[in-house]
C-alpha positions in Angstrom: 63.0 -2.8 12.1 61.3 -4.4 15.0 58.0 -6.1 14.1 55.0 -4.4 15.4 52.5 -6.3 17.5 49.1 -5.7 19.1 49.0 -7.1 22.6 46.0 -7.4 25.0 46.9 -7.4 28.6 44.9 -7.3 31.8 45.2 -5.3 35.0 45.3 -7.4 38.2 42.3 -5.2 39.4 40.3 -7.2 36.9 40.4 -10.1 39.4 39.1 -7.7 42.1 35.9 -7.2 40.0 35.5 -10.8 39.0 36.3 -12.2 42.4 35.9 -9.8 45.3 32.9 -7.9 43.9 31.0 -11.0 42.6 31.6 -13.4 45.5 31.5 -11.1 48.5 28.6 -13.1 49.9 29.9 -16.0 52.1 27.5 -18.8 50.8 28.1 -18.0 47.2 31.9 -18.0 47.6 31.9 -21.3 49.5 29.5 -22.8 46.9 32.2 -22.3 44.2 34.6 -24.4 46.3 32.0 -27.1 46.9 31.4 -27.2 43.1 35.1 -27.6 42.5 35.1 -30.6 44.8 32.1 -32.0 43.0 33.8 -31.6 39.6 36.9 -33.3 41.1 34.7 -36.4 41.8 34.8 -36.0 45.6 32.5 -38.2 47.6 32.8 -36.2 50.8 33.4 -32.5 51.5 34.0 -31.0 54.9 33.6 -27.3 55.6 35.4 -26.3 58.9 34.6 -22.9 60.3 37.1 -21.6 62.9 36.7 -18.5 65.1 39.2 -18.3 68.0 42.0 -16.1 69.3 43.9 -16.6 66.1 41.1 -15.2 64.1 38.6 -16.6 61.6 39.3 -19.1 58.9 37.3 -21.4 56.6 38.7 -24.7 55.3 37.1 -26.8 52.5 38.4 -30.3 52.5 37.5 -32.9 49.8 38.5 -36.4 48.9 38.4 -35.8 45.1 41.1 -36.7 42.5 43.4 -33.8 43.5 45.8 -32.1 41.2 49.4 -32.5 40.1 51.8 -29.6 39.8 51.1 -29.3 36.1 47.3 -29.4 36.7 47.5 -26.7 39.3 49.4 -24.6 36.8 47.5 -25.3 33.6 44.0 -25.6 35.2 43.6 -24.2 38.7 45.6 -21.1 38.3 44.4 -20.4 34.8 41.6 -17.8 35.0 38.9 -18.1 32.4 39.7 -21.6 31.3 36.7 -23.0 29.5 37.1 -26.6 30.6 34.2 -27.9 28.6 36.2 -27.0 25.4 38.9 -29.4 26.7 37.2 -32.3 28.4 33.7 -32.1 27.0 32.3 -31.1 30.4 33.0 -34.5 31.9 35.0 -35.1 35.2 38.4 -36.7 35.1 37.2 -40.3 35.4 34.0 -39.8 33.5 31.9 -40.1 36.6 30.1 -36.8 36.5 29.0 -33.9 34.2 31.0 -31.0 35.6 29.3 -27.9 36.8 32.0 -25.4 36.1 32.0 -23.6 32.8 33.6 -20.1 32.7 36.8 -20.7 34.8 36.0 -17.8 37.1 34.8 -19.6 40.2 38.3 -20.1 41.5 38.3 -16.4 42.2 35.5 -16.8 44.7 37.9 -17.2 47.7 39.3 -13.7 47.2 35.8 -12.5 47.8 35.9 -13.5 51.5 39.6 -13.9 52.3 43.0 -12.2 51.6 45.1 -15.3 52.2 44.4 -18.7 50.5 46.3 -21.8 51.5 46.0 -24.7 49.0 47.1 -28.3 49.5 46.4 -30.9 46.9 47.5 -34.5 46.6 47.8 -36.7 43.5 50.1 -39.5 42.2 52.2 -39.6 45.4 52.9 -35.9 45.4 51.6 -33.1 47.6 51.6 -29.6 46.2 51.3 -26.7 48.6 51.1 -23.0 47.8 49.7 -19.8 49.2 47.8 -17.1 47.3 48.0 -13.6 48.8 45.6 -10.9 47.7 47.9 -8.0 48.4 50.7 -9.6 46.4 48.3 -10.3 43.5 46.7 -6.9 43.4 50.0 -5.1 43.6 51.7 -7.2 40.9 53.3 -5.0 38.2 52.7 -7.7 35.5 49.7 -9.7 34.4 51.3 -12.8 35.9 51.4 -13.7 39.6 53.8 -16.4 40.9 52.9 -17.7 44.3 55.4 -19.5 46.5 55.0 -23.3 46.5 56.3 -26.5 48.0 56.2 -30.1 46.6 56.6 -33.1 48.9 55.9 -36.8 48.8 52.7 -38.4 50.0 51.2 -41.9 49.9 50.4 -42.9 46.3 46.7 -43.5 47.2 46.2 -40.2 48.9 44.1 -37.8 46.9 42.1 -34.7 47.6 42.4 -30.9 48.1 42.3 -28.6 51.1 41.6 -24.9 50.6 42.0 -22.8 53.7 40.8 -19.2 53.6 42.4 -16.8 56.1 42.5 -13.1 56.9 38.7 -13.1 56.3 37.0 -9.8 55.6 34.0 -11.0 57.7 33.6 -9.4 61.1 30.4 -11.1 62.4 30.4 -14.5 64.0 29.6 -17.7 62.0 26.2 -19.2 62.1 26.7 -22.8 61.1 23.1 -23.7 60.6 22.1 -20.5 58.6 25.2 -21.1 56.4 24.2 -24.7 55.9 20.7 -23.7 54.9 22.0 -21.1 52.5 24.3 -23.6 50.9 21.6 -26.2 50.5 19.6 -23.7 48.4 22.5 -23.3 45.9 22.7 -27.0 44.9 20.5 -29.9 43.9 23.0 -32.7 43.7 23.4 -33.9 47.3 23.0 -37.6 47.6 24.8 -40.7 48.9 27.6 -40.2 46.3 28.2 -36.7 47.3 28.0 -35.7 51.0 28.8 -32.3 52.4 29.3 -31.6 56.1 29.9 -28.4 58.1 31.2 -27.8 61.6 32.3 -24.8 63.6 35.2 -24.8 66.1 35.2 -28.6 66.1 31.6 -29.1 67.1 29.2 -31.8 65.8 29.1 -31.9 62.0 25.9 -31.0 60.3 25.1 -32.6 56.9 24.1 -30.2 54.2 21.4 -31.9 52.1 18.3 -31.1 50.1 16.1 -31.5 53.2 17.6 -28.3 54.6 16.3 -26.2 51.7 12.8 -26.2 53.1 13.3 -27.3 56.7 11.5 -24.2 58.1 8.6 -24.5 55.8 5.2 -25.9 56.7 4.2 -27.7 53.5 0.5 -28.0 52.8 0.2 -29.1 49.1 2.9 -30.2 46.7 3.2 -30.8 42.9 6.0 -33.2 41.7 7.1 -33.1 38.1 7.0 -34.7 35.7 4.7 -37.1 37.6 1.8 -34.7 38.1 -0.7 -35.5 35.4 -3.2 -32.9 36.8 -1.0 -30.1 35.3 0.5 -31.3 32.0 3.0 -29.2 30.0 4.3 -30.8 26.8 7.2 -28.3 26.4 8.6 -28.9 29.9 8.0 -32.7 29.6 9.8 -32.7 26.3 12.8 -30.9 27.9 12.8 -33.4 30.7 12.2 -30.7 33.3 11.6 -32.1 36.7 11.1 -30.5 40.1 8.9 -29.9 43.2 6.6 -27.0 43.8 4.9 -26.6 47.2 2.4 -24.4 48.8 2.4 -23.5 52.5 -0.3 -23.1 55.0 0.5 -19.4 55.5 2.2 -16.8 53.4 6.0 -17.2 53.2 8.5 -14.4 54.0 9.6 -12.7 50.9 13.0 -14.3 50.9 11.5 -17.8 50.9 9.1 -17.3 48.0 9.7 -18.3 44.4 10.8 -21.1 42.2 14.6 -21.8 42.0 16.1 -23.2 38.7 18.9 -25.7 38.8 20.9 -27.2 36.0 23.1 -30.2 36.5 22.7 -29.7 40.2 23.7 -26.1 40.5 21.7 -22.9 40.9 21.2 -21.1 37.6 18.3 -18.7 38.4 17.5 -17.3 41.9 13.9 -17.8 43.2 11.2 -15.9 41.3 7.9 -16.3 39.5 9.1 -15.5 36.0 6.8 -12.5 35.5 3.6 -13.9 37.0 2.3 -13.6 40.6 3.6 -10.1 41.4 0.0 -8.9 41.9 -1.5 -12.1 43.2 -1.6 -12.8 46.9 -1.7 -16.6 46.1 1.9 -16.6 45.0 3.1 -15.6 48.4 2.5 -19.2 49.5 4.6 -20.9 46.7 8.2 -22.1 46.8 10.1 -24.9 45.2 12.6 -25.8 42.5 12.8 -27.1 38.9 15.7 -28.9 37.2 16.3 -27.3 33.7 19.5 -29.3 32.8 19.1 -28.6 29.1 20.1 -24.9 29.6 23.5 -25.9 30.7 24.0 -28.1 27.7 23.3 -25.3 25.1 26.1 -24.3 22.9 25.5 -20.7 23.9 26.2 -19.9 27.6 22.9 -18.5 28.9 23.8 -18.6 32.7 25.1 -15.4 34.3 28.5 -15.4 35.8 27.1 -15.0 39.4 24.6 -17.9 38.6 21.7 -15.7 39.8 19.9 -15.5 36.5 19.5 -16.9 33.0 19.7 -14.7 30.0 16.0 -14.4 29.3 16.4 -12.3 26.2 17.2 -15.4 24.0 14.4 -17.2 22.0 15.1 -20.6 23.8 15.0 -19.0 27.3 12.0 -16.8 26.4 10.1 -20.1 25.4 11.2 -21.7 28.7 9.9 -18.6 30.7 6.6 -18.6 28.8 6.0 -22.3 29.8 7.1 -21.7 33.3 4.5 -18.9 33.5 1.8 -21.2 32.1 2.7 -23.9 34.6 2.6 -21.5 37.6 -0.8 -20.1 36.5 -2.2 -23.7 36.3 -0.7 -24.6 39.7 -2.1 -21.4 41.3 -5.6 -22.3 40.0 -5.2 -25.9 41.2 -4.0 -24.7 44.6 -6.9 -22.5 45.2 -9.4 -25.5 44.6 -7.3 -27.9 46.7 -6.8 -25.4 49.5 -10.5 -24.6 49.6 -11.4 -28.3 49.9 -8.7 -28.8 52.5 -9.9 -25.9 54.6 -13.5 -26.9 54.2 -12.6 -30.3 55.5 -10.8 -29.0 58.5 -13.6 -26.5 59.4 -16.3 -29.2 58.9 -14.4 -31.4 61.3 -14.2 -28.7 63.8 -17.8 -27.5 63.8 -19.5 -30.7 62.5 -20.8 -29.0 59.4 -20.4 -30.4 55.9 -19.9 -27.1 54.0 -20.7 -28.7 50.6 -24.0 -30.2 51.8 -24.8 -26.9 53.6 -24.5 -25.1 50.3 -26.8 -27.6 48.5 -29.5 -27.1 51.1 -29.6 -23.3 50.8 -32.2 -21.5 48.7 -30.9 -20.7 45.1 -30.9 -17.0 45.7 -29.0 -17.3 49.0 -26.4 -20.0 48.2 -24.1 -18.0 46.0 -23.9 -15.1 48.5 -23.1 -17.5 51.4 -20.4 -19.2 49.3 -18.8 -15.8 48.5 -18.6 -15.0 52.3 -17.3 -18.5 53.3 -14.7 -18.5 50.5 -13.5 -15.0 51.6 -13.0 -16.5 55.1 -11.4 -19.8 54.0 -9.4 -18.7 50.9 -8.4 -15.1 51.3 -8.2 -14.4 55.1 -5.2 -15.2 57.2 -7.4 -16.0 60.2 -6.4 -19.2 62.2 -8.4 -22.4 61.6 -10.0 -21.7 65.0 -11.2 -18.2 64.0 -12.2 -19.4 60.5 -14.3 -22.1 62.1 -15.9 -19.7 64.5 -16.9 -17.3 61.7 -18.3 -20.1 59.6 -20.2 -21.6 62.6 -21.8 -18.2 63.3 -22.7 -17.8 59.7 -24.3 -21.2 59.7 -26.3 -20.3 62.7 -27.5 -17.2 61.0 -28.2 -19.0 57.6 -28.7 -22.7 58.3 -29.7 -25.4 55.9 -33.2 -24.8 54.5 -32.8 -21.2 55.6 -36.2 -20.0 54.7 -37.7 -22.9 56.7 -35.7 -21.9 59.8 -36.2 -18.2 59.3 -39.9 -18.7 59.6 -39.3 -20.0 63.2 -41.5 -23.0 62.5 -43.3 -24.6 65.4 -41.7 -27.9 66.5 -44.8 -29.9 65.6 -44.9 -28.3 62.1 -41.2 -29.2 61.7 -41.9 -32.8 62.7 -44.7 -33.1 60.2 -43.2 -31.3 57.2 -39.4 -31.5 57.4 -38.7 -34.6 55.4 -40.9 -33.4 52.6 -39.4 -29.9 52.8 -35.9 -31.4 52.4 -37.1 -33.0 49.2 -38.5 -29.7 48.0 -42.0 -31.1 48.0 -43.6 -28.2 49.6 -47.2 -29.1 48.7 -46.9 -32.5 50.5 -45.2 -30.8 53.4 -48.2 -28.5 53.8 -50.7 -31.4 53.4 -49.0 -33.5 56.0 -48.9 -30.6 58.4 -52.5 -29.7 58.0 -53.5 -33.3 58.7 -51.4 -33.2 61.9 -53.2 -30.0 62.9 -56.6 -31.4 62.4 -55.6 -34.5 64.4 -54.2 -32.5 67.3 -57.3 -30.3 67.5 -59.6 -33.3 67.4 -57.5 -35.0 70.1 -57.3 -32.0 72.4 -60.9 -31.0 72.1 -62.5 -34.5 72.0 -64.7 -33.4 69.1 -66.5 -36.1 67.1 -67.7 -33.7 64.4 -67.7 -35.5 61.1 -66.3 -32.6 59.1 -63.0 -30.9 59.6 -64.2 -27.4 59.0 -67.3 -28.0 61.2 -65.0 -29.2 64.0 -63.0 -26.0 63.8 -66.1 -23.9 64.1 -67.3 -26.1 67.0 -64.3 -26.0 69.2 -62.8 -22.5 68.6 -64.4 -19.1 69.2 -66.2 -17.3 72.0 -67.7 -19.7 74.6 -66.5 -22.8 72.7 -64.7 -25.9 73.9 -61.1 -24.7 73.6 -60.1 -21.3 74.9 -56.7 -20.2 73.4 -56.3 -16.8 75.2 -57.6 -17.6 78.6 -54.3 -17.7 80.5 -53.0 -14.3 79.2 -52.8 -11.2 81.4 -51.4 -7.7 80.9 -47.9 -7.0 82.2 -49.5 -5.4 85.4 -51.5 -8.5 86.1 -54.9 -7.1 85.0 -57.1 -8.8 82.5 -57.4 -7.9 78.8 -60.8 -6.5 77.7 -63.4 -9.1 76.8 -63.4 -7.7 73.3 -59.6 -8.4 72.8 -60.0 -11.9 74.2 -63.1 -12.5 72.0 -61.1 -11.4 68.9 -58.3 -13.8 69.6 -60.7 -16.7 70.2 -62.7 -15.8 67.0 -59.6 -15.3 65.1 -58.4 -18.8 65.9 -61.6 -20.2 64.6 -61.7 -18.3 61.3 -58.0 -18.8 60.6 -58.4 -22.5 61.2 -61.5 -22.7 59.1 -59.9 -20.4 56.5 -56.8 -22.5 56.0 -58.9 -25.5 55.3 -61.1 -23.7 52.9 -58.5 -21.5 51.1 -55.5 -23.9 51.2 -56.1 -27.5 52.2 -59.1 -28.0 49.9 -57.5 -26.5 46.7 -54.4 -28.6 47.2 -56.4 -31.7 47.9 -58.7 -31.3 45.0 -56.5 -29.8 42.2 -53.4 -31.1 40.4 -50.3 -29.6 42.1 -48.7 -28.8 38.6 -51.7 -26.7 37.7 -51.8 -24.8 41.0 -48.0 -24.2 40.8 -47.6 -23.3 37.1 -50.7 -21.1 37.1 -49.5 -19.4 40.3 -52.9 -19.8 41.8 -51.4 -21.5 44.8 -47.5 -21.5 44.7 -44.8 -23.2 46.7 -44.3 -19.9 48.5 -48.0 -20.0 49.5 -47.3 -23.5 50.9 -44.5 -22.1 53.0 -46.7 -19.2 54.1 -49.3 -21.7 55.2 -46.6 -23.6 57.3 -46.0 -20.3 59.0 -49.7 -19.8 59.7 -49.9 -23.3 61.0 -47.0 -22.5 63.3 -49.2 -19.7 64.7 -52.2 -21.9 65.0 -50.2 -24.7 66.8 -48.8 -22.2 69.3 -52.4 -21.1 70.1 -53.4 -24.8 70.4 -50.6 -25.3 72.8 -52.1 -22.6 75.0 -55.6 -23.8 74.7 -57.6 -24.8 77.8 -60.9 -26.8 77.7 -63.9 -24.9 78.9 -65.3 -26.0 82.2 
């Protein structure tokens, strides 16, 4: 009796789902071939795009260790080989930690082409074979046997060429865009591993880390783990490193987010890990973080398409929580730094020190002005020029010492009181100004009256030495009535005498602290007196000596 056996088999269409469906995007498919070259200890990889009368093709050429016939059979053509179980995740000569893990990346080429030509050299032998999608998918057994040739080559020749033909792609190649896309999938480009791309034999373009953010106008950056302003013990302990940057203006949606790499390869597409969706500030952020430790875990936490980590596990949940905390701290730090930077630029444009301006505003006005300025500087997308214009207009409307300016103080009053006003010594500001007024009245009138109040009564009023309303006429050229003119003249006298009696004398004879704290004569009263003195000085400017 024949022994019964259970047998698991696979349908060739499995490869369609693992290869064609998963790697149908050109950069992702080519990235798998670049990763294979890296794992093969290649120093240089060249990507050649061809689009001519013979059709489109893509060749990926590397100078790595190559493969023997046995290695092609046992490793390259073996789908799902977990190489880290066999070689501890180290490259053939121990030079690199390999990036491959699941053994599925080799299916990438079927995502973009139906015919795959492979040529690999090692130990003086060159193995050539062709993989055809139609032959593979129509295979009646789980095994596919491609045609191959073996020939001799120089003993020191090594490397692999993979040429993809019968491409599914219909649109033309864009070498630069493809290079930028590939640069965002890796983080291991350096002098020991260089990748170049060309199209139809044109000048080679090197793919490196600089291309990742070549179209981004960086304003502020945070480098980890060297940024002591934003510490995170968990990330430091896991030796997480990276660069996060903020731009001058909001990024396009496709450029936002923080990419995660592990051992040089993308493991999580750009995102904000659950924070930032409702905050406008995160639209300015991009960057990357190296989280190598996730690639060294016993459990595989990286999705097959390398677009996301498995965030449902305790260790990745802890990572996400700390990344969220880091981003919140960065967003807060960014707002402060951005505000200072914009203030600095605006100040240089309009010759206003915004910080000093705030300090010289009244306490009840300053917070409101700051809210307006911050809205312009932080939250608006106005250009620097427009922002400066708005702030300048606001400064004109609400200048330093706003109450002082809003009173439209007479220039002579300003000259006598401003220094004390800036020091918030309003009593002294008033005293110095009333002294100036007395001196100017005495000078203009020529009075030698011994008392200040007596002098005011002597020089102002009807028929006195100084006439303050004499030059005024109605709009039709006729004279004002004698009664009106007399009232103005008498008013100047009584106001001048009154400010001496009701303001100057109390301030001169009483302690300021008593006047202020009792509210008998307050700082606001002093400011009101400066306004009255402005009026009196204006009248004095108009005064004419009686003939």
